[in-house]
N, CA, C and O atoms as CSV, one atom per row, in Angstrom:
chain,resi,resn,atom,element,x,y,z
A,1,MET,N,N,20.908,10.916,-13.735
A,1,MET,CA,C,20.116,10.017,-14.554
A,1,MET,C,C,19.089,9.254,-13.709
A,1,MET,O,O,17.947,9.061,-14.125
A,2,LYS,N,N,19.523,8.819,-12.499
A,2,LYS,CA,C,18.608,8.067,-11.638
A,2,LYS,C,C,17.422,8.925,-11.217
A,2,LYS,O,O,16.297,8.435,-11.121
A,3,LYS,N,N,17.679,10.217,-10.963
A,3,LYS,CA,C,16.592,11.103,-10.546
A,3,LYS,C,C,15.578,11.283,-11.667
A,3,LYS,O,O,14.373,11.331,-11.422
A,4,ILE,N,N,16.071,11.381,-12.897
A,4,ILE,CA,C,15.179,11.549,-14.041
A,4,ILE,C,C,14.342,10.291,-14.234
A,4,ILE,O,O,13.140,10.373,-14.490
A,5,LEU,N,N,14.972,9.132,-14.112
A,5,LEU,CA,C,14.257,7.865,-14.267
A,5,LEU,C,C,13.204,7.709,-13.173
A,5,LEU,O,O,12.069,7.322,-13.450
A,6,ALA,N,N,13.584,8.011,-11.927
A,6,ALA,CA,C,12.632,7.894,-10.821
A,6,ALA,C,C,11.471,8.863,-11.005
A,6,ALA,O,O,10.321,8.509,-10.744
A,7,ALA,N,N,11.761,10.072,-11.447
A,7,ALA,CA,C,10.699,11.054,-11.665
A,7,ALA,C,C,9.771,10.615,-12.789
A,7,ALA,O,O,8.576,10.909,-12.761
A,8,GLY,N,N,10.315,9.916,-13.774
A,8,GLY,CA,C,9.493,9.437,-14.878
A,8,GLY,C,C,8.623,8.260,-14.490
A,8,GLY,O,O,7.534,8.092,-15.039
A,9,LEU,N,N,9.083,7.434,-13.547
A,9,LEU,CA,C,8.319,6.257,-13.140
A,9,LEU,C,C,7.303,6.558,-12.049
A,9,LEU,O,O,6.337,5.813,-11.890
A,10,LEU,N,N,7.501,7.630,-11.299
A,10,LEU,CA,C,6.601,7.958,-10.203
A,10,LEU,C,C,5.147,8.102,-10.644
A,10,LEU,O,O,4.268,7.563,-9.972
A,11,PRO,N,N,4.851,8.804,-11.741
A,11,PRO,CA,C,3.442,8.895,-12.156
A,11,PRO,C,C,2.828,7.546,-12.511
A,11,PRO,O,O,1.620,7.363,-12.359
A,12,LEU,N,N,3.637,6.598,-12.981
A,12,LEU,CA,C,3.101,5.276,-13.315
A,12,LEU,C,C,2.631,4.558,-12.060
A,12,LEU,O,O,1.572,3.931,-12.062
A,13,GLY,N,N,3.423,4.647,-10.974
A,13,GLY,CA,C,3.018,4.029,-9.717
A,13,GLY,C,C,1.779,4.679,-9.150
A,13,GLY,O,O,0.908,3.994,-8.615
A,14,ALA,N,N,1.688,5.993,-9.258
A,14,ALA,CA,C,0.510,6.707,-8.765
A,14,ALA,C,C,-0.727,6.332,-9.580
A,14,ALA,O,O,-1.826,6.229,-9.035
A,15,ALA,N,N,-0.547,6.131,-10.879
A,15,ALA,CA,C,-1.679,5.737,-11.723
A,15,ALA,C,C,-2.176,4.350,-11.337
A,15,ALA,O,O,-3.382,4.105,-11.335
A,16,ALA,N,N,-1.265,3.442,-11.010
A,16,ALA,CA,C,-1.670,2.098,-10.606
A,16,ALA,C,C,-2.467,2.154,-9.309
A,16,ALA,O,O,-3.454,1.435,-9.155
A,17,LEU,N,N,-2.045,3.007,-8.371
A,17,LEU,CA,C,-2.785,3.134,-7.124
A,17,LEU,C,C,-4.131,3.801,-7.342
A,17,LEU,O,O,-5.108,3.467,-6.671
A,18,ALA,N,N,-4.188,4.727,-8.263
A,18,ALA,CA,C,-5.466,5.382,-8.547
A,18,ALA,C,C,-6.467,4.375,-9.078
A,18,ALA,O,O,-7.660,4.469,-8.787
A,19,LEU,N,N,-5.992,3.414,-9.856
A,19,LEU,CA,C,-6.884,2.373,-10.359
A,19,LEU,C,C,-7.346,1.461,-9.234
A,19,LEU,O,O,-8.436,0.892,-9.292
A,20,ALA,N,N,-6.499,1.322,-8.194
A,20,ALA,CA,C,-6.861,0.459,-7.076
A,20,ALA,C,C,-7.818,1.148,-6.110
A,20,ALA,O,O,-8.414,0.488,-5.260
A,21,ALA,N,N,-7.972,2.453,-6.226
A,21,ALA,CA,C,-8.886,3.181,-5.348
A,21,ALA,C,C,-10.312,2.697,-5.595
A,21,ALA,O,O,-10.666,2.348,-6.721
A,22,PRO,N,N,-11.117,2.677,-4.557
A,22,PRO,CA,C,-12.426,2.043,-4.676
A,22,PRO,C,C,-13.452,2.886,-5.410
A,22,PRO,O,O,-13.376,4.114,-5.431
A,23,ALA,N,N,-14.399,2.208,-6.003
A,23,ALA,CA,C,-15.611,2.879,-6.477
A,23,ALA,C,C,-16.491,3.066,-5.245
A,23,ALA,O,O,-16.210,2.465,-4.208
A,24,GLN,N,N,-17.519,3.857,-5.320
A,24,GLN,CA,C,-18.369,4.118,-4.168
A,24,GLN,C,C,-18.991,2.832,-3.617
A,24,GLN,O,O,-19.219,2.738,-2.411
A,25,ALA,N,N,-19.268,1.856,-4.455
A,25,ALA,CA,C,-19.944,0.642,-4.006
A,25,ALA,C,C,-19.018,-0.298,-3.239
A,25,ALA,O,O,-19.495,-1.141,-2.480
A,26,ASP,N,N,-17.699,-0.172,-3.423
A,26,ASP,CA,C,-16.757,-1.065,-2.747
A,26,ASP,C,C,-16.622,-0.682,-1.277
A,26,ASP,O,O,-16.648,0.498,-0.926
A,27,SER,N,N,-16.480,-1.681,-0.436
A,27,SER,CA,C,-16.304,-1.420,0.988
A,27,SER,C,C,-14.829,-1.167,1.288
A,27,SER,O,O,-13.959,-1.439,0.460
A,28,ALA,N,N,-14.565,-0.648,2.471
A,28,ALA,CA,C,-13.185,-0.404,2.890
A,28,ALA,C,C,-12.420,-1.725,2.965
A,28,ALA,O,O,-11.267,-1.803,2.541
A,29,ALA,N,N,-13.057,-2.753,3.500
A,29,ALA,CA,C,-12.404,-4.058,3.605
A,29,ALA,C,C,-12.078,-4.618,2.229
A,29,ALA,O,O,-11.019,-5.216,2.036
A,30,SER,N,N,-12.974,-4.430,1.278
A,30,SER,CA,C,-12.748,-4.899,-0.086
A,30,SER,C,C,-11.545,-4.203,-0.712
A,30,SER,O,O,-10.719,-4.847,-1.359
A,31,THR,N,N,-11.446,-2.896,-0.520
A,31,THR,CA,C,-10.316,-2.140,-1.064
A,31,THR,C,C,-9.006,-2.609,-0.453
A,31,THR,O,O,-8.022,-2.812,-1.165
A,32,ILE,N,N,-8.990,-2.779,0.862
A,32,ILE,CA,C,-7.782,-3.234,1.555
A,32,ILE,C,C,-7.389,-4.620,1.063
A,32,ILE,O,O,-6.212,-4.873,0.805
A,33,ASN,N,N,-8.355,-5.519,0.931
A,33,ASN,CA,C,-8.068,-6.876,0.458
A,33,ASN,C,C,-7.571,-6.890,-0.977
A,33,ASN,O,O,-6.689,-7.682,-1.312
A,34,GLN,N,N,-8.119,-6.027,-1.839
A,34,GLN,CA,C,-7.652,-5.943,-3.225
A,34,GLN,C,C,-6.198,-5.501,-3.281
A,34,GLN,O,O,-5.405,-6.058,-4.041
A,35,LEU,N,N,-5.846,-4.500,-2.477
A,35,LEU,CA,C,-4.466,-4.015,-2.461
A,35,LEU,C,C,-3.515,-5.091,-1.947
A,35,LEU,O,O,-2.428,-5.269,-2.495
A,36,ARG,N,N,-3.914,-5.806,-0.903
A,36,ARG,CA,C,-3.073,-6.893,-0.377
A,36,ARG,C,C,-2.919,-8.004,-1.413
A,36,ARG,O,O,-1.836,-8.575,-1.550
A,37,ALA,N,N,-3.987,-8.314,-2.139
A,37,ALA,CA,C,-3.921,-9.352,-3.175
A,37,ALA,C,C,-2.986,-8.949,-4.305
A,37,ALA,O,O,-2.395,-9.809,-4.958
A,38,GLN,N,N,-2.845,-7.644,-4.540
A,38,GLN,CA,C,-1.935,-7.154,-5.573
A,38,GLN,C,C,-0.490,-7.097,-5.080
A,38,GLN,O,O,0.401,-6.708,-5.835
A,39,GLY,N,N,-0.244,-7.481,-3.817
A,39,GLY,CA,C,1.111,-7.549,-3.292
A,39,GLY,C,C,1.575,-6.338,-2.513
A,39,GLY,O,O,2.754,-6.243,-2.172
A,40,TYR,N,N,0.676,-5.406,-2.223
A,40,TYR,CA,C,1.057,-4.216,-1.463
A,40,TYR,C,C,1.062,-4.508,0.031
A,40,TYR,O,O,0.286,-5.330,0.518
A,41,ASP,N,N,1.954,-3.819,0.759
A,41,ASP,CA,C,1.962,-3.820,2.213
A,41,ASP,C,C,1.057,-2.663,2.625
A,41,ASP,O,O,1.432,-1.501,2.471
A,42,VAL,N,N,-0.127,-2.968,3.147
A,42,VAL,CA,C,-1.161,-1.960,3.384
A,42,VAL,C,C,-1.095,-1.458,4.825
A,42,VAL,O,O,-1.126,-2.246,5.771
A,43,ARG,N,N,-1.005,-0.138,4.978
A,43,ARG,CA,C,-1.078,0.532,6.278
A,43,ARG,C,C,-2.405,1.274,6.318
A,43,ARG,O,O,-2.754,1.969,5.364
A,44,VAL,N,N,-3.147,1.136,7.408
A,44,VAL,CA,C,-4.486,1.723,7.500
A,44,VAL,C,C,-4.504,2.811,8.570
A,44,VAL,O,O,-4.074,2.589,9.702
A,45,ASN,N,N,-5.003,3.980,8.201
A,45,ASN,CA,C,-5.256,5.077,9.143
A,45,ASN,C,C,-6.758,5.287,9.205
A,45,ASN,O,O,-7.424,5.372,8.173
A,46,ARG,N,N,-7.294,5.372,10.432
A,46,ARG,CA,C,-8.740,5.543,10.612
A,46,ARG,C,C,-9.028,6.845,11.340
A,46,ARG,O,O,-8.282,7.259,12.228
A,47,VAL,N,N,-10.113,7.475,10.950
A,47,VAL,CA,C,-10.653,8.620,11.680
A,47,VAL,C,C,-12.013,8.172,12.177
A,47,VAL,O,O,-12.910,7.910,11.376
A,48,GLY,N,N,-12.181,8.080,13.491
A,48,GLY,CA,C,-13.435,7.614,14.065
A,48,GLY,C,C,-13.305,6.195,14.582
A,48,GLY,O,O,-12.258,5.562,14.442
A,49,SER,N,N,-14.380,5.701,15.179
A,49,SER,CA,C,-14.336,4.381,15.807
A,49,SER,C,C,-15.445,3.447,15.336
A,49,SER,O,O,-15.711,2.436,15.985
A,50,ALA,N,N,-16.086,3.763,14.236
A,50,ALA,CA,C,-17.141,2.899,13.701
A,50,ALA,C,C,-16.534,1.583,13.211
A,50,ALA,O,O,-15.342,1.539,12.907
A,51,PRO,N,N,-17.317,0.522,13.129
A,51,PRO,CA,C,-16.819,-0.745,12.589
A,51,PRO,C,C,-16.351,-0.581,11.138
A,51,PRO,O,O,-16.786,0.327,10.430
A,52,LEU,N,N,-15.470,-1.466,10.718
A,52,LEU,CA,C,-14.873,-1.377,9.385
A,52,LEU,C,C,-15.921,-1.388,8.277
A,52,LEU,O,O,-15.740,-0.724,7.256
A,53,ASP,N,N,-17.010,-2.125,8.457
A,53,ASP,CA,C,-18.030,-2.186,7.400
A,53,ASP,C,C,-18.803,-0.872,7.240
A,53,ASP,O,O,-19.547,-0.709,6.273
A,54,GLN,N,N,-18.635,0.063,8.176
A,54,GLN,CA,C,-19.279,1.373,8.073
A,54,GLN,C,C,-18.302,2.476,7.650
A,54,GLN,O,O,-18.682,3.644,7.573
A,55,CYS,N,N,-17.057,2.109,7.378
A,55,CYS,CA,C,-16.030,3.079,6.997
A,55,CYS,C,C,-16.020,3.284,5.487
A,55,CYS,O,O,-16.392,2.396,4.721
A,56,THR,N,N,-15.589,4.465,5.078
A,56,THR,CA,C,-15.387,4.751,3.659
A,56,THR,C,C,-13.930,5.131,3.444
A,56,THR,O,O,-13.306,5.753,4.304
A,57,VAL,N,N,-13.397,4.754,2.294
A,57,VAL,CA,C,-12.011,5.068,1.955
A,57,VAL,C,C,-11.955,6.507,1.468
A,57,VAL,O,O,-12.677,6.888,0.546
A,58,THR,N,N,-11.091,7.307,2.095
A,58,THR,CA,C,-10.946,8.700,1.676
A,58,THR,C,C,-9.714,8.907,0.811
A,58,THR,O,O,-9.690,9.819,-0.015
A,59,SER,N,N,-8.680,8.068,0.987
A,59,SER,CA,C,-7.498,8.199,0.127
A,59,SER,C,C,-6.672,6.925,0.148
A,59,SER,O,O,-6.700,6.153,1.107
A,60,VAL,N,N,-5.939,6.729,-0.935
A,60,VAL,CA,C,-4.960,5.647,-1.058
A,60,VAL,C,C,-3.687,6.296,-1.575
A,60,VAL,O,O,-3.657,6.828,-2.684
A,61,ARG,N,N,-2.623,6.249,-0.755
A,61,ARG,CA,C,-1.361,6.887,-1.132
A,61,ARG,C,C,-0.232,5.874,-1.119
A,61,ARG,O,O,-0.205,4.951,-0.304
A,62,SER,N,N,0.688,6.065,-2.030
A,62,SER,CA,C,1.887,5.246,-2.082
A,62,SER,C,C,2.917,5.828,-1.124
A,62,SER,O,O,3.133,7.040,-1.103
A,63,LEU,N,N,3.556,4.968,-0.330
A,63,LEU,CA,C,4.601,5.401,0.587
A,63,LEU,C,C,5.962,5.086,-0.022
A,63,LEU,O,O,6.073,4.192,-0.860
A,64,PRO,N,N,6.992,5.809,0.391
A,64,PRO,CA,C,8.334,5.524,-0.139
A,64,PRO,C,C,8.743,4.092,0.182
A,64,PRO,O,O,8.408,3.559,1.239
A,65,VAL,N,N,9.463,3.485,-0.734
A,65,VAL,CA,C,9.910,2.106,-0.541
A,65,VAL,C,C,11.426,2.059,-0.651
A,65,VAL,O,O,12.029,2.776,-1.449
A,66,VAL,N,N,12.022,1.210,0.155
A,66,VAL,CA,C,13.459,0.983,0.070
A,66,VAL,C,C,13.704,0.186,-1.196
A,66,VAL,O,O,13.101,-0.868,-1.398
A,67,THR,N,N,14.582,0.683,-2.044
A,67,THR,CA,C,14.786,0.019,-3.331
A,67,THR,C,C,15.834,-1.078,-3.269
A,67,THR,O,O,15.949,-1.877,-4.199
A,68,GLN,N,N,16.595,-1.128,-2.191
A,68,GLN,CA,C,17.659,-2.119,-2.096
A,68,GLN,C,C,17.170,-3.328,-1.297
A,68,GLN,O,O,16.635,-3.161,-0.201
A,69,PRO,N,N,17.343,-4.539,-1.825
A,69,PRO,CA,C,16.968,-5.740,-1.071
A,69,PRO,C,C,17.787,-5.838,0.220
A,69,PRO,O,O,18.912,-5.341,0.276
A,70,PHE,N,N,17.239,-6.465,1.241
A,70,PHE,CA,C,17.958,-6.595,2.499
A,70,PHE,C,C,18.065,-8.070,2.881
A,70,PHE,O,O,17.164,-8.856,2.590
A,71,PRO,N,N,19.188,-8.452,3.546
A,71,PRO,CA,C,19.379,-9.854,3.923
A,71,PRO,C,C,18.554,-10.217,5.157
A,71,PRO,O,O,18.377,-9.400,6.060
A,72,VAL,N,N,18.058,-11.442,5.181
A,72,VAL,CA,C,17.329,-11.973,6.325
A,72,VAL,C,C,18.036,-13.242,6.765
A,72,VAL,O,O,18.180,-14.187,5.989
A,73,ASP,N,N,18.478,-13.257,8.028
A,73,ASP,CA,C,19.168,-14.420,8.577
A,73,ASP,C,C,18.132,-15.289,9.278
A,73,ASP,O,O,17.437,-14.826,10.182
A,74,ASP,N,N,18.027,-16.550,8.862
A,74,ASP,CA,C,17.027,-17.442,9.451
A,74,ASP,C,C,17.622,-18.330,10.542
A,74,ASP,O,O,17.144,-19.442,10.764
A,75,ASP,N,N,18.670,-17.844,11.230
A,75,ASP,CA,C,19.356,-18.573,12.305
A,75,ASP,C,C,19.913,-19.907,11.829
A,75,ASP,O,O,20.057,-20.847,12.611
A,76,ASP,N,N,20.217,-19.977,10.573
A,76,ASP,CA,C,20.818,-21.153,9.964
A,76,ASP,C,C,22.058,-20.653,9.235
A,76,ASP,O,O,22.450,-19.498,9.404
A,77,VAL,N,N,22.658,-21.480,8.454
A,77,VAL,CA,C,23.816,-21.039,7.680
A,77,VAL,C,C,23.398,-20.226,6.468
A,77,VAL,O,O,24.241,-19.600,5.825
A,78,ASN,N,N,22.109,-20.224,6.144
A,78,ASN,CA,C,21.624,-19.520,4.961
A,78,ASN,C,C,21.201,-18.092,5.297
A,78,ASN,O,O,20.620,-17.830,6.350
A,79,VAL,N,N,21.500,-17.193,4.397
A,79,VAL,CA,C,21.014,-15.821,4.483
A,79,VAL,C,C,20.285,-15.539,3.184
A,79,VAL,O,O,20.856,-15.681,2.103
A,80,PHE,N,N,19.024,-15.139,3.285
A,80,PHE,CA,C,18.201,-14.893,2.112
A,80,PHE,C,C,18.085,-13.395,1.868
A,80,PHE,O,O,18.050,-12.602,2.809
A,81,THR,N,N,18.028,-13.027,0.618
A,81,THR,CA,C,17.822,-11.630,0.266
A,81,THR,C,C,16.349,-11.436,-0.072
A,81,THR,O,O,15.797,-12.131,-0.924
A,82,VAL,N,N,15.728,-10.489,0.604
A,82,VAL,CA,C,14.300,-10.242,0.449
A,82,VAL,C,C,14.095,-8.854,-0.142
A,82,VAL,O,O,14.661,-7.874,0.342
A,83,LYS,N,N,13.288,-8.779,-1.186
A,83,LYS,CA,C,12.936,-7.488,-1.769
A,83,LYS,C,C,11.726,-6.947,-1.016
A,83,LYS,O,O,10.712,-7.636,-0.909
A,84,PRO,N,N,11.816,-5.724,-0.493
A,84,PRO,CA,C,10.686,-5.181,0.269
A,84,PRO,C,C,9.464,-4.928,-0.603
A,84,PRO,O,O,9.582,-4.639,-1.793
A,85,LYS,N,N,8.282,-5.042,0.013
A,85,LYS,CA,C,7.021,-4.785,-0.691
A,85,LYS,C,C,6.767,-3.285,-0.789
A,85,LYS,O,O,7.221,-2.512,0.054
A,86,GLN,N,N,6.040,-2.886,-1.822
A,86,GLN,CA,C,5.595,-1.497,-1.952
A,86,GLN,C,C,4.548,-1.234,-0.876
A,86,GLN,O,O,3.605,-2.010,-0.721
A,87,LYS,N,N,4.707,-0.152,-0.140
A,87,LYS,CA,C,3.774,0.190,0.929
A,87,LYS,C,C,2.745,1.203,0.433
A,87,LYS,O,O,3.070,2.119,-0.322
A,88,VAL,N,N,1.503,1.022,0.869
A,88,VAL,CA,C,0.452,1.994,0.580
A,88,VAL,C,C,-0.256,2.345,1.883
A,88,VAL,O,O,-0.361,1.524,2.795
A,89,ASN,N,N,-0.730,3.564,1.947
A,89,ASN,CA,C,-1.448,4.056,3.105
A,89,ASN,C,C,-2.909,4.263,2.702
A,89,ASN,O,O,-3.202,5.046,1.798
A,90,VAL,N,N,-3.815,3.565,3.369
A,90,VAL,CA,C,-5.249,3.700,3.108
A,90,VAL,C,C,-5.855,4.473,4.279
A,90,VAL,O,O,-5.769,4.038,5.427
A,91,THR,N,N,-6.464,5.615,3.985
A,91,THR,CA,C,-7.102,6.424,5.020
A,91,THR,C,C,-8.606,6.186,4.978
A,91,THR,O,O,-9.236,6.279,3.925
A,92,LEU,N,N,-9.173,5.876,6.150
A,92,LEU,CA,C,-10.596,5.561,6.260
A,92,LEU,C,C,-11.315,6.611,7.098
A,92,LEU,O,O,-10.769,7.114,8.080
A,93,ASN,N,N,-12.539,6.936,6.706
A,93,ASN,CA,C,-13.412,7.787,7.500
A,93,ASN,C,C,-14.409,6.870,8.197
A,93,ASN,O,O,-15.322,6.334,7.568
A,94,CYS,N,N,-14.224,6.697,9.508
A,94,CYS,CA,C,-15.083,5.815,10.298
A,94,CYS,C,C,-15.861,6.622,11.338
A,94,CYS,O,O,-16.202,6.112,12.405
A,95,ALA,N,N,-16.132,7.862,11.020
A,95,ALA,CA,C,-16.826,8.742,11.964
A,95,ALA,C,C,-18.333,8.512,11.956
A,95,ALA,O,O,-19.050,9.057,12.796
A,96,GLY,N,N,-18.812,7.713,11.020
A,96,GLY,CA,C,-20.189,7.479,10.720
A,96,GLY,C,C,-21.141,7.271,11.785
A,96,GLY,O,O,-22.326,7.070,11.523
């Protein structure tokens, strides 16, 4: 049952990321900032060494996420449970 549910929800997550993908006029920095503002943990891969303002976004992919919350010990008597953020991979073409 869990596999069927996960398979049914996967296209919804991909659709949300597709909406977050940039239009041609948006800069790479703008796309990255939009994803971070939406609560994603953004990982950036670059091809080339041009400055960020000269890069174009070639893809935005969702990475697997741990579904179970994990405890964080703050060196006090309290232990907090933290839900991990959804990770996305943004690939940039900076060969320009």
